[in-house]
C-alpha positions in Angstrom: 19.2 110.8 -67.5 18.9 108.9 -64.2 15.6 107.9 -62.7 15.3 106.4 -59.2 12.5 103.8 -58.5 11.4 103.7 -54.8 9.0 101.6 -52.8 6.1 102.9 -50.8 8.4 103.8 -47.9 10.8 105.7 -50.1 13.6 103.1 -50.1 15.4 102.8 -53.4 14.6 99.7 -55.4 16.7 100.4 -58.5 18.0 103.1 -60.8 17.4 103.6 -64.5 20.2 105.1 -66.6 18.5 106.3 -69.8 19.9 107.7 -73.0 17.7 109.3 -75.8 18.9 109.8 -79.3 17.1 111.8 -82.0 17.7 111.4 -85.7 16.0 113.2 -88.6 15.0 111.1 -91.5 13.4 111.7 -94.9 10.1 110.3 -93.5 10.2 112.2 -90.1 12.0 111.8 -86.8 13.3 108.8 -85.0 13.5 108.9 -81.2 15.5 106.0 -79.8 15.8 105.2 -76.1 18.1 102.8 -74.2 17.6 102.2 -70.5 19.9 100.2 -68.1 18.2 99.1 -64.8 20.4 98.1 -61.9 20.5 98.2 -58.1 23.3 98.6 -55.5 20.7 97.5 -52.9 20.3 93.9 -54.2 17.8 91.9 -56.2 14.7 93.5 -57.7 12.0 92.4 -60.1 9.4 93.7 -62.5 6.0 92.1 -62.2 3.4 91.1 -64.8 1.6 94.3 -65.7 -0.6 95.6 -68.6 0.7 99.2 -68.4 4.5 98.8 -68.6 7.1 99.4 -71.3 7.1 102.4 -73.6 4.0 103.9 -75.1 2.4 106.9 -76.8 -1.0 108.6 -76.8 -2.3 109.7 -80.2 -3.9 113.0 -80.9 -7.7 112.7 -81.1 -7.8 113.1 -84.9 -5.4 110.2 -85.3 -7.5 107.7 -83.2 -9.7 105.0 -84.6 -12.5 105.8 -82.2 -12.7 109.6 -82.4 -10.8 110.4 -85.6 -10.0 109.0 -89.0 -7.1 106.9 -87.8 -5.9 103.3 -87.9 -3.6 101.1 -85.8 -1.6 98.4 -87.7 1.2 96.1 -86.7 4.0 94.2 -88.5 2.0 91.0 -88.4 -0.9 92.5 -90.5 -3.2 93.2 -87.5 -5.5 96.2 -87.7 -7.0 98.3 -85.0 -7.4 97.2 -81.4 -9.3 93.9 -82.2 -6.3 92.5 -84.1 -3.3 94.2 -82.4 -4.1 94.2 -78.6 -2.2 91.5 -76.7 -0.2 90.5 -79.8 3.6 90.4 -80.2 5.0 92.2 -83.2 8.1 94.0 -84.4 6.2 97.3 -84.4 2.8 98.8 -84.0 1.8 102.1 -85.5 -1.1 104.6 -85.3 -1.8 107.1 -88.0 -4.4 109.3 -89.6 -4.9 112.4 -91.8 -4.7 115.9 -90.4 -4.7 119.1 -92.4 -4.1 117.2 -95.6 -1.1 115.2 -94.3 -0.9 111.6 -93.1 0.7 111.7 -89.7 1.6 109.0 -87.2 4.0 107.2 -84.9 5.4 103.7 -84.9 6.3 102.1 -81.6 9.3 99.7 -82.0 10.9 97.6 -79.2 14.6 96.8 -79.7 14.8 93.2 -81.0 17.8 92.8 -78.6 15.5 93.2 -75.5 15.3 90.2 -73.2 12.0 89.2 -74.9 9.6 90.4 -77.6 6.9 92.9 -76.6 3.2 92.5 -76.6 1.1 95.6 -77.5 -1.4 97.3 -75.3 -3.1 99.1 -78.2 -6.5 100.8 -77.9 -8.8 102.4 -80.5 -9.1 105.5 -78.3 -5.4 106.3 -79.1 -3.0 104.3 -76.9 -0.1 102.2 -78.1 2.3 100.6 -75.6 5.1 98.0 -76.3 5.3 95.8 -73.2 7.8 93.0 -72.6 6.6 92.6 -69.0 2.9 91.5 -69.4 2.9 87.9 -70.3 -0.3 87.0 -68.4 -1.8 90.5 -68.6 -1.4 90.6 -72.3 -1.9 87.0 -73.4 -4.2 85.4 -70.9 -5.6 87.8 -68.3 -8.6 85.5 -67.7 -6.8 82.2 -68.3 -5.8 80.5 -65.1 -3.4 78.3 -67.1 -1.2 81.4 -67.8 0.8 82.3 -64.8 2.0 85.8 -64.0 5.5 86.5 -65.1 8.3 88.0 -62.9 11.4 89.5 -64.5 14.2 89.3 -61.9 17.4 91.2 -61.9 20.1 89.8 -59.6 22.0 91.9 -57.2 24.6 94.5 -57.7 26.0 92.9 -60.8 22.7 92.4 -62.6 21.6 94.8 -65.3 18.4 94.8 -67.4 18.7 96.6 -70.7 15.6 97.8 -72.6 15.5 99.8 -75.8 12.7 101.2 -77.8 12.2 103.4 -80.9 9.5 105.9 -81.8 9.2 106.8 -85.4 7.2 110.0 -86.0 6.3 110.1 -89.7 4.4 112.1 -92.3 3.4 111.2 -95.8 1.0 112.3 -98.5 -2.5 111.3 -97.6 -2.9 109.2 -100.7 0.2 107.2 -99.9 0.6 104.3 -97.4 2.6 105.3 -94.3 6.3 104.5 -94.6 6.2 101.8 -91.9 8.7 99.4 -93.4 11.2 102.2 -94.0 10.7 103.6 -90.4 11.5 100.1 -89.0 14.4 99.5 -91.3 16.0 102.8 -90.3 15.5 102.0 -86.6 17.3 98.6 -87.1 20.1 100.4 -89.0 20.4 102.9 -86.1 20.8 99.9 -83.8 23.4 98.3 -86.1 21.3 95.3 -87.0 
């Protein structure tokens, strides 16, 4: 798939060449994406933003605020208070619906240009964002300067990869989060 990014006047800034791969696993479905950003027009940059990267919205029954859900990350954080603005290998949201534990794990490729912070909200949003250094770690701290991720000219390419693990489990069992991440790493060849 090819996406074209344009400025307010319609001029092309860059193109994204994106490939999606779907794998079925014993725990559910892995959706992996890899995007290559480049421009024949010259240099371009991604600014410091809270709402960038790859994210998901959870169904209402899976949310912390309006359902029976939880948000957890690979560092042991739980729910928005302990996962928002934190870097982690993965962050997952899950809950019980119709007698089944259902959820999704958001996993940035460890080969990305930097780790991702998470924009995770108890109302059901989880976004892995490598572009929000100030927005995610110090939005009100004047000592943290906004980040700018530059890609140089016609030869520059920025590669970003992410995985989404859609899983199900018995409601009495913990979600298979370690297995989901291990399978994503195996898919990547790591």
